[in-house]
N, CA, C and O atoms as CSV, one atom per row, in Angstrom:
chain,resi,resn,atom,element,x,y,z
A,1,MET,N,N,-5.168,3.857,-22.207
A,1,MET,CA,C,-4.001,3.955,-21.366
A,1,MET,C,C,-3.256,2.631,-21.409
A,1,MET,O,O,-3.868,1.566,-21.329
A,2,LYS,N,N,-1.973,2.696,-21.533
A,2,LYS,CA,C,-1.141,1.514,-21.626
A,2,LYS,C,C,-0.910,0.926,-20.230
A,2,LYS,O,O,-0.554,1.651,-19.302
A,3,SER,N,N,-1.114,-0.385,-20.083
A,3,SER,CA,C,-0.879,-1.003,-18.768
A,3,SER,C,C,0.605,-1.304,-18.605
A,3,SER,O,O,1.300,-1.647,-19.561
A,4,ARG,N,N,1.063,-1.165,-17.380
A,4,ARG,CA,C,2.471,-1.404,-17.071
A,4,ARG,C,C,2.563,-2.628,-16.167
A,4,ARG,O,O,1.852,-2.731,-15.167
A,5,ILE,N,N,3.427,-3.532,-16.524
A,5,ILE,CA,C,3.670,-4.694,-15.681
A,5,ILE,C,C,4.851,-4.357,-14.790
A,5,ILE,O,O,5.931,-4.004,-15.264
A,6,ARG,N,N,4.625,-4.473,-13.503
A,6,ARG,CA,C,5.682,-4.155,-12.541
A,6,ARG,C,C,6.222,-5.450,-11.960
A,6,ARG,O,O,5.459,-6.290,-11.482
A,7,ASN,N,N,7.485,-5.604,-12.001
A,7,ASN,CA,C,8.146,-6.801,-11.491
A,7,ASN,C,C,8.555,-6.558,-10.038
A,7,ASN,O,O,9.745,-6.473,-9.736
A,8,ARG,N,N,7.582,-6.447,-9.142
A,8,ARG,CA,C,7.865,-6.207,-7.726
A,8,ARG,C,C,8.098,-7.536,-7.031
A,8,ARG,O,O,7.419,-8.523,-7.314
A,9,ARG,N,N,9.055,-7.556,-6.126
A,9,ARG,CA,C,9.339,-8.754,-5.335
A,9,ARG,C,C,9.283,-8.402,-3.863
A,9,ARG,O,O,9.470,-7.250,-3.470
A,10,THR,N,N,9.022,-9.412,-3.066
A,10,THR,CA,C,8.992,-9.251,-1.617
A,10,THR,C,C,10.143,-10.049,-1.030
A,10,THR,O,O,10.433,-11.159,-1.475
A,11,GLY,N,N,10.793,-9.479,-0.031
A,11,GLY,CA,C,11.911,-10.155,0.616
A,11,GLY,C,C,12.128,-9.619,2.020
A,11,GLY,O,O,11.305,-8.877,2.557
A,12,ARG,N,N,13.248,-10.010,2.598
A,12,ARG,CA,C,13.605,-9.579,3.952
A,12,ARG,C,C,15.018,-9.012,3.959
A,12,ARG,O,O,15.884,-9.453,3.205
A,13,ILE,N,N,15.232,-8.029,4.821
A,13,ILE,CA,C,16.562,-7.469,5.031
A,13,ILE,C,C,17.363,-8.488,5.843
A,13,ILE,O,O,16.915,-8.931,6.900
A,14,VAL,N,N,18.556,-8.861,5.344
A,14,VAL,CA,C,19.385,-9.830,6.060
A,14,VAL,C,C,20.660,-9.201,6.621
A,14,VAL,O,O,21.300,-9.784,7.496
A,15,ASP,N,N,21.037,-8.023,6.129
A,15,ASP,CA,C,22.240,-7.363,6.643
A,15,ASP,C,C,22.175,-5.881,6.330
A,15,ASP,O,O,21.666,-5.479,5.284
A,16,ILE,N,N,22.696,-5.066,7.248
A,16,ILE,CA,C,22.775,-3.612,7.055
A,16,ILE,C,C,24.200,-3.190,7.391
A,16,ILE,O,O,24.749,-3.586,8.420
A,17,LEU,N,N,24.793,-2.386,6.516
A,17,LEU,CA,C,26.167,-1.936,6.697
A,17,LEU,C,C,26.252,-0.431,6.461
A,17,LEU,O,O,25.445,0.129,5.719
A,18,PRO,N,N,27.235,0.228,7.095
A,18,PRO,CA,C,27.367,1.683,6.911
A,18,PRO,C,C,27.906,2.037,5.529
A,18,PRO,O,O,28.637,1.268,4.905
A,19,SER,N,N,27.521,3.224,5.075
A,19,SER,CA,C,27.972,3.752,3.795
A,19,SER,C,C,28.251,5.236,3.956
A,19,SER,O,O,27.504,5.934,4.642
A,20,LYS,N,N,29.317,5.728,3.334
A,20,LYS,CA,C,29.647,7.149,3.446
A,20,LYS,C,C,28.681,8.032,2.661
A,20,LYS,O,O,28.322,9.116,3.121
A,21,SER,N,N,28.262,7.585,1.494
A,21,SER,CA,C,27.447,8.439,0.632
A,21,SER,C,C,25.957,8.410,0.960
A,21,SER,O,O,25.268,9.406,0.744
A,22,ALA,N,N,25.443,7.290,1.479
A,22,ALA,CA,C,24.002,7.195,1.732
A,22,ALA,C,C,23.674,6.923,3.188
A,22,ALA,O,O,22.500,6.860,3.552
A,23,GLY,N,N,24.685,6.760,4.027
A,23,GLY,CA,C,24.431,6.464,5.430
A,23,GLY,C,C,24.384,4.979,5.707
A,23,GLY,O,O,24.865,4.526,6.746
A,24,PHE,N,N,23.808,4.209,4.787
A,24,PHE,CA,C,23.726,2.761,4.947
A,24,PHE,C,C,23.442,2.112,3.604
A,24,PHE,O,O,22.980,2.759,2.665
A,25,TYR,N,N,23.724,0.832,3.535
A,25,TYR,CA,C,23.220,-0.010,2.458
A,25,TYR,C,C,22.835,-1.335,3.081
A,25,TYR,O,O,23.295,-1.674,4.171
A,26,ALA,N,N,21.999,-2.079,2.395
A,26,ALA,CA,C,21.466,-3.320,2.957
A,26,ALA,C,C,21.528,-4.434,1.927
A,26,ALA,O,O,21.619,-4.196,0.723
A,27,ILE,N,N,21.477,-5.642,2.430
A,27,ILE,CA,C,21.353,-6.826,1.595
A,27,ILE,C,C,19.990,-7.437,1.909
A,27,ILE,O,O,19.663,-7.683,3.070
A,28,ALA,N,N,19.208,-7.677,0.872
A,28,ALA,CA,C,17.885,-8.281,1.034
A,28,ALA,C,C,17.845,-9.582,0.242
A,28,ALA,O,O,18.489,-9.711,-0.799
A,29,LYS,N,N,17.085,-10.532,0.745
A,29,LYS,CA,C,16.882,-11.786,0.016
A,29,LYS,C,C,15.397,-11.929,-0.282
A,29,LYS,O,O,14.551,-11.683,0.577
A,30,ASP,N,N,15.090,-12.337,-1.529
A,30,ASP,CA,C,13.690,-12.552,-1.901
A,30,ASP,C,C,13.233,-13.935,-1.457
A,30,ASP,O,O,13.964,-14.636,-0.756
A,31,GLN,N,N,12.029,-14.332,-1.862
A,31,GLN,CA,C,11.455,-15.610,-1.438
A,31,GLN,C,C,12.298,-16.795,-1.902
A,31,GLN,O,O,12.311,-17.838,-1.248
A,32,ASP,N,N,12.998,-16.647,-3.017
A,32,ASP,CA,C,13.826,-17.723,-3.564
A,32,ASP,C,C,15.213,-17.780,-2.948
A,32,ASP,O,O,15.977,-18.703,-3.230
A,33,GLY,N,N,15.549,-16.807,-2.112
A,33,GLY,CA,C,16.865,-16.764,-1.489
A,33,GLY,C,C,17.909,-16.019,-2.295
A,33,GLY,O,O,19.092,-16.066,-1.957
A,34,THR,N,N,17.503,-15.334,-3.350
A,34,THR,CA,C,18.428,-14.554,-4.171
A,34,THR,C,C,18.770,-13.252,-3.461
A,34,THR,O,O,17.863,-12.496,-3.111
A,35,PRO,N,N,20.070,-12.961,-3.233
A,35,PRO,CA,C,20.438,-11.714,-2.557
A,35,PRO,C,C,20.424,-10.511,-3.513
A,35,PRO,O,O,20.729,-10.638,-4.699
A,36,TYR,N,N,20.064,-9.347,-2.967
A,36,TYR,CA,C,20.025,-8.095,-3.718
A,36,TYR,C,C,20.721,-7.002,-2.931
A,36,TYR,O,O,20.606,-6.934,-1.707
A,37,PHE,N,N,21.444,-6.145,-3.642
A,37,PHE,CA,C,22.082,-4.977,-3.049
A,37,PHE,C,C,21.058,-3.853,-2.989
A,37,PHE,O,O,20.439,-3.520,-4.000
A,38,CYS,N,N,20.876,-3.267,-1.809
A,38,CYS,CA,C,19.889,-2.198,-1.610
A,38,CYS,C,C,20.615,-0.945,-1.127
A,38,CYS,O,O,21.017,-0.865,0.034
A,39,TYR,N,N,20.778,0.017,-2.006
A,39,TYR,CA,C,21.438,1.272,-1.672
A,39,TYR,C,C,20.505,2.116,-0.812
A,39,TYR,O,O,19.300,2.153,-1.060
A,40,GLY,N,N,21.043,2.786,0.187
A,40,GLY,CA,C,20.236,3.543,1.131
A,40,GLY,C,C,19.296,4.546,0.500
A,40,GLY,O,O,18.159,4.692,0.950
A,41,ARG,N,N,19.741,5.240,-0.530
A,41,ARG,CA,C,18.894,6.260,-1.160
A,41,ARG,C,C,17.838,5.659,-2.082
A,41,ARG,O,O,16.981,6.383,-2.589
A,42,SER,N,N,17.883,4.351,-2.307
A,42,SER,CA,C,16.845,3.696,-3.109
A,42,SER,C,C,15.614,3.357,-2.274
A,42,SER,O,O,14.587,2.956,-2.820
A,43,PHE,N,N,15.711,3.517,-0.945
A,43,PHE,CA,C,14.563,3.275,-0.081
A,43,PHE,C,C,13.607,4.453,-0.217
A,43,PHE,O,O,14.036,5.607,-0.192
A,44,LEU,N,N,12.329,4.175,-0.360
A,44,LEU,CA,C,11.343,5.236,-0.540
A,44,LEU,C,C,11.143,6.054,0.732
A,44,LEU,O,O,10.635,7.174,0.665
A,45,ASN,N,N,11.532,5.519,1.889
A,45,ASN,CA,C,11.404,6.260,3.147
A,45,ASN,C,C,12.775,6.720,3.653
A,45,ASN,O,O,12.966,6.877,4.859
A,46,TYR,N,N,13.739,6.938,2.731
A,46,TYR,CA,C,15.059,7.430,3.099
A,46,TYR,C,C,14.910,8.760,3.829
A,46,TYR,O,O,14.102,9.568,3.372
A,47,PRO,N,N,15.591,9.055,4.889
A,47,PRO,CA,C,16.776,8.455,5.474
A,47,PRO,C,C,16.505,7.467,6.610
A,47,PRO,O,O,17.437,7.124,7.337
A,48,SER,N,N,15.288,7.003,6.790
A,48,SER,CA,C,14.987,6.045,7.842
A,48,SER,C,C,15.716,4.728,7.574
A,48,SER,O,O,15.591,4.163,6.487
A,49,VAL,N,N,16.467,4.239,8.547
A,49,VAL,CA,C,17.256,3.020,8.396
A,49,VAL,C,C,16.402,1.811,8.784
A,49,VAL,O,O,15.839,1.782,9.878
A,50,PRO,N,N,16.299,0.815,7.901
A,50,PRO,CA,C,15.534,-0.382,8.244
A,50,PRO,C,C,16.313,-1.258,9.212
A,50,PRO,O,O,17.491,-1.013,9.473
A,51,ARG,N,N,15.658,-2.271,9.738
A,51,ARG,CA,C,16.305,-3.227,10.625
A,51,ARG,C,C,16.397,-4.580,9.942
A,51,ARG,O,O,15.659,-4.872,9.001
A,52,VAL,N,N,17.319,-5.400,10.435
A,52,VAL,CA,C,17.426,-6.763,9.942
A,52,VAL,C,C,16.118,-7.482,10.259
A,52,VAL,O,O,15.623,-7.418,11.384
A,53,GLY,N,N,15.567,-8.164,9.266
A,53,GLY,CA,C,14.308,-8.872,9.441
A,53,GLY,C,C,13.100,-8.133,8.900
A,53,GLY,O,O,12.037,-8.733,8.742
A,54,HIS,N,N,13.237,-6.826,8.608
A,54,HIS,CA,C,12.106,-6.087,8.042
A,54,HIS,C,C,11.736,-6.667,6.681
A,54,HIS,O,O,12.602,-7.043,5.891
A,55,VAL,N,N,10.443,-6.731,6.430
A,55,VAL,CA,C,9.947,-7.174,5.124
A,55,VAL,C,C,9.960,-5.971,4.192
A,55,VAL,O,O,9.481,-4.894,4.547
A,56,VAL,N,N,10.512,-6.161,3.000
A,56,VAL,CA,C,10.602,-5.079,2.024
A,56,VAL,C,C,10.025,-5.548,0.698
A,56,VAL,O,O,10.002,-6.740,0.390
A,57,GLU,N,N,9.564,-4.586,-0.070
A,57,GLU,CA,C,9.097,-4.833,-1.427
A,57,GLU,C,C,9.959,-3.975,-2.335
A,57,GLU,O,O,10.186,-2.802,-2.037
A,58,PHE,N,N,10.451,-4.540,-3.449
A,58,PHE,CA,C,11.384,-3.814,-4.303
A,58,PHE,C,C,11.238,-4.258,-5.754
A,58,PHE,O,O,10.599,-5.263,-6.064
A,59,THR,N,N,11.861,-3.462,-6.633
A,59,THR,CA,C,11.936,-3.789,-8.048
A,59,THR,C,C,13.376,-4.145,-8.365
A,59,THR,O,O,14.266,-3.322,-8.155
A,60,PRO,N,N,13.636,-5.360,-8.871
A,60,PRO,CA,C,15.014,-5.736,-9.203
A,60,PRO,C,C,15.433,-5.160,-10.552
A,60,PRO,O,O,14.624,-5.047,-11.474
A,61,LEU,N,N,16.704,-4.800,-10.649
A,61,LEU,CA,C,17.264,-4.377,-11.925
A,61,LEU,C,C,17.798,-5.608,-12.646
A,61,LEU,O,O,18.096,-6.613,-12.001
A,62,PRO,N,N,17.923,-5.552,-13.955
A,62,PRO,CA,C,18.497,-6.696,-14.677
A,62,PRO,C,C,19.933,-6.956,-14.219
A,62,PRO,O,O,20.617,-6.026,-13.792
A,63,PRO,N,N,20.399,-8.202,-14.299
A,63,PRO,CA,C,21.774,-8.508,-13.891
A,63,PRO,C,C,22.778,-7.705,-14.697
A,63,PRO,O,O,22.572,-7.434,-15.880
A,64,SER,N,N,23.873,-7.325,-14.039
A,64,SER,CA,C,24.925,-6.575,-14.723
A,64,SER,C,C,26.270,-7.179,-14.338
A,64,SER,O,O,26.357,-8.000,-13.425
A,65,ALA,N,N,27.288,-6.773,-15.027
A,65,ALA,CA,C,28.632,-7.287,-14.762
A,65,ALA,C,C,29.357,-6.457,-13.711
A,65,ALA,O,O,30.539,-6.692,-13.459
A,66,SER,N,N,28.677,-5.484,-13.086
A,66,SER,CA,C,29.342,-4.573,-12.155
A,66,SER,C,C,29.597,-5.182,-10.781
A,66,SER,O,O,30.414,-4.657,-10.024
A,67,GLY,N,N,28.928,-6.259,-10.446
A,67,GLY,CA,C,29.141,-6.836,-9.124
A,67,GLY,C,C,28.475,-8.188,-8.986
A,67,GLY,O,O,27.729,-8.610,-9.870
A,68,PRO,N,N,28.738,-8.871,-7.883
A,68,PRO,CA,C,28.185,-10.219,-7.710
A,68,PRO,C,C,26.697,-10.235,-7.334
A,68,PRO,O,O,26.035,-11.261,-7.490
A,69,LEU,N,N,26.168,-9.107,-6.842
A,69,LEU,CA,C,24.768,-9.051,-6.417
A,69,LEU,C,C,23.930,-8.260,-7.408
A,69,LEU,O,O,24.408,-7.301,-8.014
A,70,ARG,N,N,22.680,-8.666,-7.569
A,70,ARG,CA,C,21.746,-7.872,-8.351
A,70,ARG,C,C,21.341,-6.660,-7.518
A,70,ARG,O,O,21.426,-6.695,-6.290
A,71,ARG,N,N,20.905,-5.598,-8.170
A,71,ARG,CA,C,20.511,-4.376,-7.473
A,71,ARG,C,C,19.007,-4.286,-7.357
A,71,ARG,O,O,18.268,-4.752,-8.225
A,72,ALA,N,N,18.567,-3.678,-6.268
A,72,ALA,CA,C,17.150,-3.438,-6.036
A,72,ALA,C,C,16.916,-1.936,-5.971
A,72,ALA,O,O,17.716,-1.199,-5.394
A,73,ILE,N,N,15.810,-1.484,-6.571
A,73,ILE,CA,C,15.447,-0.068,-6.512
A,73,ILE,C,C,14.008,0.039,-6.033
A,73,ILE,O,O,13.318,-0.973,-5.899
A,74,GLU,N,N,13.554,1.254,-5.774
A,74,GLU,CA,C,12.188,1.535,-5.297
A,74,GLU,C,C,11.836,0.631,-4.117
A,74,GLU,O,O,10.802,-0.037,-4.118
A,75,ILE,N,N,12.700,0.620,-3.123
A,75,ILE,CA,C,12.556,-0.273,-1.980
A,75,ILE,C,C,11.607,0.354,-0.968
A,75,ILE,O,O,11.775,1.504,-0.564
A,76,GLN,N,N,10.619,-0.415,-0.573
A,76,GLN,CA,C,9.618,0.064,0.373
A,76,GLN,C,C,9.536,-0.919,1.533
A,76,GLN,O,O,9.396,-2.125,1.329
A,77,ILE,N,N,9.623,-0.392,2.758
A,77,ILE,CA,C,9.498,-1.227,3.945
A,77,ILE,C,C,8.022,-1.478,4.190
A,77,ILE,O,O,7.229,-0.540,4.272
A,78,LYS,N,N,7.656,-2.739,4.307
A,78,LYS,CA,C,6.267,-3.122,4.562
A,78,LYS,C,C,6.079,-3.272,6.062
A,78,LYS,O,O,6.654,-4.171,6.677
A,79,LYS,N,N,5.292,-2.413,6.641
A,79,LYS,CA,C,5.027,-2.454,8.081
A,79,LYS,C,C,3.931,-3.468,8.363
A,79,LYS,O,O,2.969,-3.567,7.602
A,80,PRO,N,N,4.064,-4.225,9.453
A,80,PRO,CA,C,2.992,-5.160,9.800
A,80,PRO,C,C,1.738,-4.389,10.213
A,80,PRO,O,O,1.824,-3.326,10.828
A,81,THR,N,N,0.578,-4.938,9.867
A,81,THR,CA,C,-0.667,-4.253,10.187
A,81,THR,C,C,-1.160,-4.582,11.587
A,81,THR,O,O,-1.901,-3.796,12.179
A,82,LYS,N,N,-0.762,-5.731,12.126
A,82,LYS,CA,C,-1.174,-6.112,13.469
A,82,LYS,C,C,0.065,-6.327,14.317
A,82,LYS,O,O,1.164,-6.527,13.800
A,83,GLY,N,N,-0.126,-6.282,15.616
A,83,GLY,CA,C,0.995,-6.512,16.519
A,83,GLY,C,C,1.850,-5.279,16.643
A,83,GLY,O,O,1.330,-4.179,16.834
A,84,GLY,N,N,3.114,-5.435,16.540
A,84,GLY,CA,C,4.032,-4.330,16.652
A,84,GLY,C,C,5.439,-4.842,16.843
A,84,GLY,O,O,5.718,-6.018,16.612
A,85,ASP,N,N,6.319,-3.969,17.262
A,85,ASP,CA,C,7.705,-4.331,17.509
A,85,ASP,C,C,7.905,-4.568,18.989
A,85,ASP,O,O,7.385,-3.822,19.819
A,86,ILE,N,N,8.650,-5.594,19.321
A,86,ILE,CA,C,9.007,-5.842,20.715
A,86,ILE,C,C,10.432,-5.354,20.914
A,86,ILE,O,O,11.339,-5.729,20.170
A,87,GLU,N,N,10.617,-4.529,21.909
A,87,GLU,CA,C,11.956,-4.037,22.217
A,87,GLU,C,C,12.295,-4.393,23.656
A,87,GLU,O,O,11.413,-4.572,24.496
A,88,VAL,N,N,13.578,-4.490,23.918
A,88,VAL,CA,C,14.066,-4.789,25.259
A,88,VAL,C,C,14.625,-3.499,25.833
A,88,VAL,O,O,15.525,-2.890,25.254
A,89,GLY,N,N,14.086,-3.085,26.979
A,89,GLY,CA,C,14.551,-1.867,27.640
A,89,GLY,C,C,15.216,-2.216,28.959
A,89,GLY,O,O,14.694,-3.019,29.731
A,90,ARG,N,N,16.366,-1.613,29.217
A,90,ARG,CA,C,17.081,-1.849,30.469
A,90,ARG,C,C,17.201,-0.523,31.211
A,90,ARG,O,O,17.607,0.493,30.646
A,91,ASP,N,N,16.835,-0.559,32.496
A,91,ASP,CA,C,16.872,0.649,33.294
A,91,ASP,C,C,17.166,0.281,34.736
A,91,ASP,O,O,16.315,-0.299,35.411
A,92,GLY,N,N,18.353,0.606,35.220
A,92,GLY,CA,C,18.702,0.404,36.624
A,92,GLY,C,C,18.601,-1.040,37.093
A,92,GLY,O,O,18.091,-1.290,38.185
A,93,GLY,N,N,19.070,-1.989,36.306
A,93,GLY,CA,C,19.028,-3.380,36.712
A,93,GLY,C,C,17.721,-4.086,36.424
A,93,GLY,O,O,17.582,-5.268,36.738
A,94,ILE,N,N,16.763,-3.398,35.837
A,94,ILE,CA,C,15.481,-4.003,35.485
A,94,ILE,C,C,15.395,-4.099,33.964
A,94,ILE,O,O,15.606,-3.112,33.259
A,95,THR,N,N,15.085,-5.289,33.468
A,95,THR,CA,C,14.922,-5.513,32.042
A,95,THR,C,C,13.433,-5.619,31.739
A,95,THR,O,O,12.718,-6.384,32.387
A,96,ARG,N,N,12.965,-4.855,30.759
A,96,ARG,CA,C,11.555,-4.839,30.395
A,96,ARG,C,C,11.375,-5.248,28.945
A,96,ARG,O,O,12.161,-4.856,28.083
A,97,LEU,N,N,10.343,-6.034,28.672
A,97,LEU,CA,C,9.911,-6.308,27.307
A,97,LEU,C,C,8.765,-5.354,27.008
A,97,LEU,O,O,7.761,-5.334,27.719
A,98,ILE,N,N,8.920,-4.565,25.954
A,98,ILE,CA,C,7.949,-3.521,25.632
A,98,ILE,C,C,7.388,-3.783,24.239
A,98,ILE,O,O,8.143,-3.918,23.276
A,99,LEU,N,N,6.059,-3.856,24.133
A,99,LEU,CA,C,5.387,-3.973,22.852
A,99,LEU,C,C,5.076,-2.567,22.366
A,99,LEU,O,O,4.349,-1.822,23.023
A,100,ARG,N,N,5.626,-2.207,21.218
A,100,ARG,CA,C,5.447,-0.871,20.668
A,100,ARG,C,C,4.612,-0.965,19.398
A,100,ARG,O,O,5.012,-1.617,18.434
A,101,THR,N,N,3.459,-0.318,19.398
A,101,THR,CA,C,2.603,-0.251,18.223
A,101,THR,C,C,2.510,1.202,17.786
A,101,THR,O,O,3.105,2.083,18.407
A,102,ALA,N,N,1.766,1.451,16.723
A,102,ALA,CA,C,1.612,2.817,16.230
A,102,ALA,C,C,0.837,3.674,17.208
A,102,ALA,O,O,0.967,4.898,17.195
A,103,VAL,N,N,0.025,3.047,18.062
A,103,VAL,CA,C,-0.844,3.790,18.966
A,103,VAL,C,C,-0.276,3.901,20.375
A,103,VAL,O,O,-0.416,4.946,21.010
A,104,GLN,N,N,0.363,2.847,20.878
A,104,GLN,CA,C,0.777,2.847,22.279
A,104,GLN,C,C,2.054,2.048,22.499
A,104,GLN,O,O,2.534,1.343,21.612
A,105,ARG,N,N,2.587,2.180,23.706
A,105,ARG,CA,C,3.697,1.360,24.201
A,105,ARG,C,C,3.204,0.661,25.454
A,105,ARG,O,O,2.672,1.304,26.358
A,106,ARG,N,N,3.378,-0.649,25.514
A,106,ARG,CA,C,2.872,-1.410,26.639
A,106,ARG,C,C,3.963,-2.351,27.134
A,106,ARG,O,O,4.592,-3.050,26.340
A,107,VAL,N,N,4.189,-2.370,28.457
A,107,VAL,CA,C,5.172,-3.248,29.059
A,107,VAL,C,C,4.557,-4.639,29.176
A,107,VAL,O,O,3.519,-4.820,29.813
A,108,LEU,N,N,5.218,-5.631,28.548
A,108,LEU,CA,C,4.726,-6.999,28.601
A,108,LEU,C,C,5.212,-7.738,29.831
A,108,LEU,O,O,4.518,-8.614,30.346
A,109,GLY,N,N,6.390,-7.394,30.304
A,109,GLY,CA,C,6.928,-8.069,31.484
A,109,GLY,C,C,8.212,-7.416,31.941
A,109,GLY,O,O,8.868,-6.710,31.176
A,110,GLU,N,N,8.578,-7.659,33.219
A,110,GLU,CA,C,9.790,-7.106,33.805
A,110,GLU,C,C,10.576,-8.220,34.459
A,110,GLU,O,O,10.007,-9.189,34.961
A,111,LEU,N,N,11.893,-8.073,34.449
A,111,LEU,CA,C,12.778,-9.036,35.088
A,111,LEU,C,C,13.837,-8.231,35.842
A,111,LEU,O,O,14.628,-7.505,35.240
A,112,ALA,N,N,13.838,-8.372,37.172
A,112,ALA,CA,C,14.831,-7.667,37.998
A,112,ALA,C,C,15.979,-8.617,38.280
A,112,ALA,O,O,15.778,-9.742,38.740
A,113,ILE,N,N,17.173,-8.152,38.001
A,113,ILE,CA,C,18.356,-8.987,38.255
A,113,ILE,C,C,19.126,-8.429,39.438
A,113,ILE,O,O,20.157,-8.982,39.821
């Protein structure tokens, strides 16, 4: 069997913008700071929209003359294995910090204004 070398890179989403054809597109930067254009349908978990700051793994395409950014394909969002997402919830003048993991949602603190 022939071995395949995959040129996968890891980076972070730095911007997300709306798109008519795919719902969204994103700009990701790799470890070196090189920006890549990420079309919404190139995400392996499409139509789920990523957030700014999500860690992604992708395969870059060779540079082309079609635009100023290189393109990324086979984009996969890497979920953290520990911890979770912290969200801010507001309800009736009370602000809550909520830790959301795959298993549970837990209120970390409340602030009444």
